[in-house]
C-alpha positions in Angstrom: -26.3 -19.7 3.9 -22.5 -19.5 3.6 -22.4 -21.9 0.7 -25.2 -20.1 -1.1 -23.3 -16.8 -0.8 -20.1 -18.3 -2.1 -22.0 -19.9 -5.0 -23.7 -16.6 -5.8 -20.4 -14.8 -5.6 -18.8 -17.2 -8.0 -21.8 -16.6 -10.3 -21.1 -12.9 -10.2 -17.6 -13.5 -11.4 -18.3 -16.2 -14.0 -21.5 -17.7 -15.5 -24.1 -15.3 -14.3 -22.2 -12.0 -14.7 -24.6 -10.6 -17.3 -27.6 -11.6 -15.2 -26.3 -9.7 -12.2 -25.5 -6.7 -14.4 -29.3 -6.3 -15.0 -29.6 -5.5 -11.3 -27.0 -2.6 -11.1 -29.1 0.6 -10.7 -28.4 3.4 -13.2 -27.8 5.8 -10.3 -24.6 3.9 -9.2 -21.8 6.1 -10.5 -19.5 3.2 -11.3 -19.0 0.8 -14.2 -21.7 -1.8 -13.9 -19.3 -4.7 -14.5 -17.0 -3.4 -11.7 -20.0 -3.3 -9.4 -20.9 -6.9 -10.3 -17.3 -8.1 -9.7 -17.0 -6.2 -6.4 -20.3 -7.5 -5.1 -19.3 -11.0 -6.1 -16.0 -10.7 -4.1 -18.0 -9.4 -1.2 -20.5 -12.3 -1.4 -17.6 -14.9 -1.5 -16.0 -13.2 1.5 -19.2 -13.1 3.5 -20.0 -16.7 2.6 -16.5 -17.8 3.6 -16.8 -15.8 6.9 -20.1 -17.6 7.7 -18.4 -21.0 7.1 -15.0 -20.3 8.7 -15.7 -17.8 11.5 -18.3 -19.6 13.6 -17.1 -17.8 16.8 -17.9 -14.5 15.0 -21.3 -15.6 13.8 -23.3 -12.8 15.3 -21.4 -9.8 13.8 -21.0 -11.7 10.5 -24.8 -12.4 10.5 -25.5 -8.7 10.9 -23.1 -7.8 8.1 -24.7 -10.4 5.8 -28.2 -9.0 6.7 -27.0 -5.4 6.0 -25.5 -6.6 2.7 -28.9 -8.0 1.6 -30.4 -4.7 2.5 -27.7 -2.8 0.6 -28.3 -4.7 -2.6 -32.1 -4.3 -2.5 -32.1 -1.2 -4.7 -30.7 -3.4 -7.4 -33.7 -5.6 -7.2 -36.0 -2.6 -7.3 -34.1 -1.2 -10.3 -34.6 -4.5 -12.1 -38.3 -4.3 -11.6 -38.7 -0.6 -12.3 -36.7 -0.8 -15.6 -38.2 -4.2 -16.6 -34.8 -5.8 -17.0 -35.0 -9.6 -17.7 -32.5 -11.7 -15.7 -32.7 -15.0 -13.8 -35.9 -16.0 -15.4 -37.7 -12.8 -14.2 -39.3 -12.0 -17.5 -42.5 -10.3 -16.4 -43.2 -7.3 -14.2 -45.2 -9.6 -11.9 -42.3 -12.0 -11.3 -39.9 -9.1 -10.7 -42.3 -7.5 -8.2 -42.9 -10.8 -6.4 -39.1 -11.2 -6.0 -39.0 -8.0 -4.1 -40.9 -9.6 -1.3 -38.3 -12.3 -0.9 -35.5 -9.9 0.0 -36.8 -9.4 3.6 -36.8 -13.2 3.9 -33.1 -13.3 3.0 -32.4 -10.7 5.7 -34.4 -12.8 8.2 -32.6 -15.9 7.1 -29.2 -14.3 7.6 -30.2 -13.3 11.2 -31.9 -16.6 11.9 -29.2 -18.9 10.5 -26.5 -17.2 12.6 -28.7 -16.6 15.6 -27.6 -12.9 15.3 -31.0 -11.6 16.3 -31.6 -14.1 19.1 -28.1 -13.6 20.6 -27.7 -9.9 20.0 -26.3 -7.8 22.8 -29.2 -6.2 24.8 -29.2 -3.1 26.9 -29.9 -3.7 30.5 
């Protein structure tokens, strides 16, 4: 998971920048390119934290899961506005992709054991 986040973050900053721009919702009151760069830096940071901060895996896992939830409106915007990116060139493909975002959230919690090892009220 950490390596995937670092790779995606590098993509935000380099070769896939325009593709990620297609996911910035129109309601975001910032320059789209700045949003792509900022989210790339965040992804690299989160990926590095997953790799380097094993002792902090539970809080980092929760932050990664929350990040995946926070970027979900971008995926919805890509579908609603029929923006082609990452090979998602039909409404059906863009819609199907939406159902994979909860799997990313679950993968973040599972791969870090954040859900299993979360603090529980007694």
